[in-house]
C-alpha positions as CSV (number, residue, x, y, z in Angstrom):
1,M,41.0,2.2,80.7
2,I,39.3,-1.2,81.1
3,S,41.8,-4.0,80.4
4,K,40.9,-7.0,78.3
5,H,41.1,-9.2,81.4
6,L,38.6,-7.1,83.3
7,M,36.3,-6.8,80.2
8,D,36.1,-10.5,80.0
9,N,35.0,-10.7,83.6
10,V,32.5,-7.8,83.0
11,L,30.9,-9.8,80.1
12,H,30.4,-12.9,82.3
13,L,29.0,-10.8,85.2
14,Y,26.6,-8.9,83.0
15,G,25.5,-12.1,81.4
16,R,24.8,-13.8,84.8
17,L,22.8,-10.7,85.9
18,R,20.8,-10.6,82.7
19,A,20.0,-14.3,83.0
20,S,18.7,-13.7,86.5
21,V,16.7,-10.5,85.8
22,P,16.0,-10.5,82.0
23,V,13.0,-8.1,82.6
24,V,15.4,-5.5,83.9
25,L,18.4,-6.1,81.6
26,R,16.7,-6.5,78.3
27,R,19.6,-6.5,75.8
28,P,23.1,-7.8,75.5
29,L,26.1,-5.6,76.4
30,G,27.9,-5.9,73.0
31,V,27.6,-6.8,69.4
32,F,30.5,-8.3,67.4
33,C,30.3,-7.9,63.7
34,S,32.2,-10.2,61.3
35,V,32.0,-7.6,58.6
36,T,33.6,-9.8,55.9
37,G,34.7,-13.3,55.3
38,R,37.5,-12.1,53.0
39,C,41.1,-12.2,54.3
40,N,44.5,-11.4,52.9
41,L,46.1,-14.4,54.7
42,R,45.6,-18.1,54.7
43,C,46.5,-19.2,58.2
44,T,46.8,-23.0,58.5
45,Y,44.4,-23.4,61.5
46,C,41.8,-20.7,60.8
47,W,38.2,-21.5,60.1
48,Q,36.8,-17.9,60.1
49,R,37.2,-17.3,56.4
50,E,35.2,-17.3,53.2
51,D,36.2,-20.7,52.0
52,E,35.3,-22.4,55.2
53,T,33.8,-25.8,54.7
54,R,32.3,-28.7,56.7
55,E,33.1,-32.4,56.5
56,E,31.2,-34.3,53.8
57,G,27.8,-35.4,55.2
58,K,27.4,-32.5,57.6
59,A,24.2,-31.3,55.9
60,G,22.3,-28.1,56.8
61,W,25.2,-25.6,57.1
62,V,24.8,-22.3,55.2
63,S,27.6,-19.9,54.4
64,S,27.2,-16.2,55.4
65,V,29.7,-14.9,52.9
66,Q,27.8,-15.3,49.6
67,A,25.7,-12.1,50.1
68,E,27.8,-9.8,52.3
69,M,26.1,-6.7,53.5
70,T,27.0,-3.4,51.8
71,P,28.9,-0.6,53.7
72,D,25.6,1.3,53.8
73,E,23.8,-1.6,55.4
74,W,26.6,-2.0,58.0
75,T,26.5,1.7,58.7
76,R,22.7,1.6,59.3
77,L,23.2,-1.3,61.7
78,V,25.6,0.9,63.8
79,E,23.2,3.9,63.5
80,R,20.4,1.8,65.0
81,M,22.3,0.2,67.9
82,P,20.9,1.2,71.3
83,G,23.0,3.3,73.6
84,G,25.0,1.6,76.3
85,M,26.3,-1.2,74.0
86,F,29.8,-1.7,72.6
87,L,30.8,-2.7,69.1
88,G,33.4,-5.3,68.1
89,L,34.7,-5.3,64.5
90,T,36.3,-8.5,63.1
91,G,36.4,-10.7,60.0
92,G,37.9,-12.3,58.0
93,E,40.1,-9.3,58.0
94,V,37.9,-6.3,58.7
95,T,40.4,-3.6,57.6
96,I,40.1,-4.7,54.0
97,S,36.4,-4.1,54.0
98,E,35.0,-0.9,52.5
99,A,32.6,-0.9,55.5
100,F,35.4,-0.5,58.1
101,E,35.8,3.2,58.0
102,P,32.1,4.3,57.8
103,M,31.3,1.9,60.7
104,L,34.1,3.4,62.8
105,R,33.0,7.0,62.0
106,T,29.3,6.2,62.8
107,A,30.3,4.6,66.1
108,A,32.4,7.6,67.0
109,E,29.6,10.0,66.2
110,R,27.3,8.0,68.5
111,R,30.0,7.5,71.1
112,I,29.8,3.7,70.9
113,P,32.9,2.0,72.3
114,V,34.7,0.0,69.7
115,T,37.2,-2.8,69.7
116,V,39.0,-4.0,66.5
117,N,40.5,-7.5,65.8
118,S,43.0,-7.5,62.9
119,N,45.9,-9.5,61.6
120,G,47.8,-6.2,61.4
121,A,49.1,-6.7,57.9
122,T,47.3,-3.8,56.3
123,L,47.6,-1.3,59.2
124,R,49.1,1.7,57.5
125,T,49.2,5.4,58.3
126,K,45.6,6.0,57.4
127,G,44.3,3.0,59.4
128,I,46.3,4.1,62.5
129,E,45.1,7.6,62.2
130,L,41.5,6.3,62.1
131,L,41.9,4.2,65.2
132,L,43.3,7.1,67.1
133,A,41.0,9.8,65.9
134,L,37.8,7.8,66.2
135,G,38.4,6.6,69.8
136,V,38.8,2.9,69.4
137,R,39.3,1.3,72.8
138,N,41.3,-1.8,72.0
139,L,43.2,-3.1,69.0
140,S,43.9,-6.8,69.0
141,I,46.6,-8.0,66.5
142,S,47.4,-11.6,65.8
143,L,51.0,-12.7,66.1
144,D,51.9,-16.4,66.7
145,G,55.4,-15.9,68.0
146,F,58.5,-14.7,66.2
147,A,59.0,-14.6,62.4
148,G,60.1,-18.2,61.9
149,V,56.8,-19.6,63.3
150,H,54.5,-16.8,62.5
151,D,55.3,-16.4,58.9
152,R,55.1,-20.2,58.3
153,V,51.7,-20.7,59.8
154,R,50.4,-17.5,58.2
155,Q,52.0,-18.6,54.9
156,L,53.5,-15.3,54.0
157,P,57.3,-14.6,54.3
158,G,58.1,-11.2,55.8
159,L,54.7,-10.8,57.4
160,F,56.1,-10.7,61.0
161,D,58.5,-7.8,60.2
162,R,55.7,-5.9,58.4
163,I,53.3,-6.2,61.3
164,V,56.0,-5.2,63.9
165,A,56.8,-2.1,61.8
166,N,53.1,-1.3,61.6
167,I,52.8,-1.6,65.4
168,G,55.8,0.7,65.7
169,W,54.0,3.3,63.7
170,F,50.9,2.7,65.8
171,N,52.9,3.3,69.1
172,A,54.6,6.4,67.7
173,A,51.2,7.9,66.8
174,R,49.7,6.8,70.1
175,G,52.4,8.8,71.8
176,G,52.2,7.2,75.3
177,R,48.4,7.4,75.4
178,S,46.7,4.4,76.9
179,R,44.1,4.1,74.2
180,P,43.7,2.2,72.0
181,A,45.1,-0.5,74.2
182,L,47.1,-3.1,72.3
183,T,46.4,-6.8,72.8
184,I,48.5,-9.4,71.0
185,K,46.6,-12.6,70.3
186,T,48.6,-15.8,69.9
187,V,47.6,-19.4,69.2
188,L,49.4,-22.0,71.3
189,L,51.3,-24.2,68.9
190,D,53.8,-27.0,69.3
191,D,56.3,-24.8,67.4
192,N,56.1,-21.7,69.5
193,L,56.2,-23.2,73.1
194,G,60.0,-22.7,73.3
195,E,59.9,-19.0,72.5
196,L,56.8,-17.8,74.5
197,L,58.7,-16.5,77.5
198,E,60.9,-14.3,75.3
199,F,57.9,-13.4,73.2
200,R,56.1,-12.1,76.2
201,R,59.1,-9.8,77.0
202,F,59.1,-8.7,73.3
203,C,55.4,-7.9,73.5
204,A,55.9,-5.8,76.7
205,E,59.1,-4.0,75.9
206,T,59.1,-3.6,72.1
207,L,55.4,-3.8,71.1
208,K,54.2,-2.0,74.2
209,A,51.2,-4.4,74.5
210,S,49.2,-4.4,77.7
211,C,48.0,-8.0,77.1
212,L,49.2,-11.2,75.5
213,N,46.2,-13.4,74.9
214,L,47.1,-17.1,74.4
215,S,44.5,-19.4,72.8
216,F,44.6,-23.2,73.0
217,A,44.3,-24.6,69.5
218,K,41.2,-26.6,68.7
219,V,40.4,-29.1,66.0
220,G,37.4,-30.9,64.7
221,D,34.2,-29.8,63.1
222,H,33.2,-27.4,65.9
223,A,30.5,-24.7,65.6
224,Q,32.0,-21.8,67.5
225,L,32.1,-18.3,66.1
226,S,31.9,-19.7,62.5
227,L,31.0,-17.9,59.3
228,L,28.7,-20.8,58.6
229,Y,25.5,-21.3,60.5
230,H,22.8,-23.9,61.2
231,D,19.2,-23.7,62.2
232,R,18.7,-26.9,64.3
233,L,19.2,-26.2,68.0
234,P,19.6,-29.8,69.4
235,E,22.2,-30.6,66.7
236,M,24.0,-27.3,67.5
237,L,24.2,-27.9,71.3
238,H,25.0,-31.7,71.3
239,G,26.8,-32.2,68.0
240,N,29.9,-30.6,66.6
241,P,31.9,-30.7,69.9
242,G,35.0,-28.6,70.2
243,A,38.1,-30.6,70.7
244,L,41.6,-29.7,72.0
245,Y,44.5,-30.0,69.7
246,P,46.7,-33.0,70.8
247,Y,49.8,-31.2,71.9
248,K,53.0,-33.2,71.6
249,E,54.4,-32.1,75.0
250,P,51.5,-31.3,77.3
251,Q,53.6,-31.2,80.5
252,R,56.1,-28.8,78.9
253,L,53.1,-26.7,77.8
254,R,51.8,-26.6,81.3
255,G,55.2,-25.6,82.7
256,V,55.6,-22.7,80.2
257,L,52.1,-21.5,81.0
258,A,52.7,-21.7,84.7
259,E,55.8,-19.5,84.4
260,L,53.9,-17.0,82.2
261,L,51.0,-16.7,84.6
262,A,53.4,-16.2,87.5
263,G,54.9,-13.3,85.6
264,N,51.7,-11.4,85.7
265,A,52.7,-10.2,89.1
266,T,55.5,-8.1,87.6
267,S,55.1,-7.7,83.9
268,S,53.4,-4.8,82.2
269,C,52.0,-7.2,79.6
270,R,49.4,-9.5,81.3
271,V,49.0,-13.0,80.0
272,T,45.5,-14.3,79.6
273,L,44.4,-17.7,78.5
274,Y,41.6,-18.8,76.2
275,P,39.7,-20.9,77.4
276,Q,39.8,-18.8,80.5
277,M,42.2,-20.0,83.3
278,H,44.1,-18.2,85.9
279,D,46.4,-20.7,87.7
280,D,48.4,-23.8,87.2
281,S,45.7,-26.1,88.7
282,Q,43.2,-25.1,86.1
283,V,45.7,-25.7,83.3
284,E,46.5,-29.1,84.8
285,G,42.9,-30.2,84.9
286,F,42.1,-28.8,81.5
287,L,45.0,-30.7,79.9
288,A,44.3,-33.9,81.9
289,H,40.7,-33.9,80.6
290,E,42.0,-33.2,77.1
291,G,39.8,-30.1,76.8
292,R,36.5,-31.8,77.7
293,G,36.3,-29.9,81.0
294,P,35.8,-29.2,83.7
295,Y,33.9,-26.0,82.8
296,R,31.9,-23.5,84.7
297,A,28.4,-22.4,83.5
298,C,28.8,-19.7,80.8
299,F,26.6,-16.6,80.6
300,L,28.3,-15.0,77.5
301,P,25.1,-15.7,75.3
302,W,23.3,-13.3,77.5
303,S,25.9,-10.5,77.1
304,M,27.1,-10.8,73.5
305,V,25.8,-11.7,70.0
306,W,27.5,-11.8,66.6
307,V,26.4,-10.5,63.2
308,L,27.8,-12.4,60.3
309,P,28.8,-11.0,56.9
310,D,25.3,-11.4,55.4
311,G,23.5,-10.0,58.4
312,T,22.7,-13.3,60.1
313,V,22.7,-12.9,63.9
314,T,24.1,-15.8,66.0
315,P,25.0,-16.3,69.6
316,C,28.5,-17.5,70.3
317,L,27.6,-20.8,68.7
318,S,26.7,-20.7,65.0
319,Y,23.0,-21.0,65.5
320,W,20.7,-19.0,63.2
321,L,18.6,-16.5,65.1
322,G,17.5,-14.4,62.2
323,N,18.8,-11.7,59.9
324,V,19.0,-8.0,60.5
325,R,18.0,-7.3,56.9
326,E,14.5,-8.7,57.8
327,H,14.3,-6.6,60.9
328,G,15.0,-3.1,59.8
329,M,18.8,-3.5,60.3
330,T,18.3,-3.8,64.1
331,V,20.0,-6.6,66.1
332,L,17.4,-6.2,68.9
333,G,14.6,-6.9,66.3
334,V,16.1,-10.3,65.8
335,L,16.6,-11.0,69.5
336,R,13.0,-10.5,70.2
337,G,12.2,-13.7,68.3
338,E,11.6,-17.1,69.8
339,R,14.8,-18.6,68.5
340,Y,17.0,-16.5,70.8
341,R,14.8,-17.4,73.8
342,D,15.0,-21.0,72.8
343,F,18.7,-20.9,72.6
344,L,19.1,-19.3,76.1
345,Y,16.7,-21.8,77.5
346,G,18.7,-24.6,76.0
347,M,21.9,-23.3,77.5
348,K,20.2,-23.0,80.9
349,R,19.2,-26.6,80.9
350,F,22.9,-27.6,81.2
351,G,23.0,-25.9,84.6
352,D,26.6,-25.7,85.9
353,E,28.0,-27.5,82.9
354,L,28.5,-26.6,79.2
355,P,27.1,-28.4,76.2
356,P,29.6,-30.4,74.1
357,A,29.6,-27.7,71.4
358,C,31.2,-25.2,73.8
359,R,34.3,-27.3,74.6
360,V,37.6,-25.4,74.1
361,C,35.7,-22.2,73.3
362,C,37.8,-19.1,74.0
363,Y,35.1,-17.6,76.2
364,A,34.6,-20.8,78.3
365,R,35.8,-20.7,81.9
366,V,37.6,-23.7,83.3
367,R,36.5,-24.8,86.7
368,R,39.0,-25.4,89.4
369,E,38.5,-29.0,90.6
370,K,37.8,-29.6,94.3
371,G,40.8,-30.3,96.4
372,V,43.2,-28.7,94.0
373,S,44.5,-25.2,94.5
374,G,46.5,-23.2,92.1
375,V,49.9,-21.9,92.9
376,F,49.3,-18.4,91.5
377,G,45.9,-17.5,92.7
378,G,43.2,-15.8,90.6
379,A,39.5,-16.4,90.2
């Protein structure tokens, strides 16, 4: 089984190789499908939903949720994916889409590896059986700490207990098998810092998760993995910078993360950070620069692309590359166009840095500053 930590490294390595020899590696490694913008929750910090908006005066943004693809269209997209690629399913909340089951079945028939991102609220017996029977590799479920914090930010009392019960059914059905692997995704909040150490133990011992993925919260009018899209490249790369949420106690946050990272040596549940950092020195630099850097060059645009609810294809930033509906329901048909090449060229022009639009992106990798060495190692 490939862990989430290892898979993140594989994506960057493949992207670097593809950027170096595009004639040999002619396509991305994976396609993430935001199958729907609809969601059964209203999380306070989420922007990936159907009522997503931009600040007044930010002209040119188009919503992808007004004309969502049908289950038949989504199924044809999976049918026409080349071999050797993996498929990610997300939303909104993908499990409430009628396209979810046929996409899973089609991927299983074609032996396409699948990973699923869900809030876990609707994971019932049928959903669990589907995940197990159809060979899903990884299930990521969002939990922002224990009930007091999680239910408040998700705005639904009792949600934590429901999700924990669903995960219990999932583990009982899994019966000790390693697949699907379970990843718990948690947003770092001021309110959950005090419980993260205990929550990590809970994820390992009770939820049987192999990974606890902690994401720094971001604010501002950023353009990362949005359900809106834009068609002007310079504005996309230089405008809409990602910004780090101003944590009330950054030094306390650093200390908690240092202890969590140190625990990777002994815990069965590995902690990973988004943006990607592996030791205390990287966290220190990231917080000192308030999320503006320092970052390493990113090659994710060479290894992954996204398909939005209406069939729009974007790289990691919400830049319009084309629509699969206009290319025979094939992602590669869109990627043969000039807009994808222009985007990759635009990213290359930043060299060893990242454009402002990529700040605080979960896939960004924080550079270790010269003269500073982390106390926990890692690369």
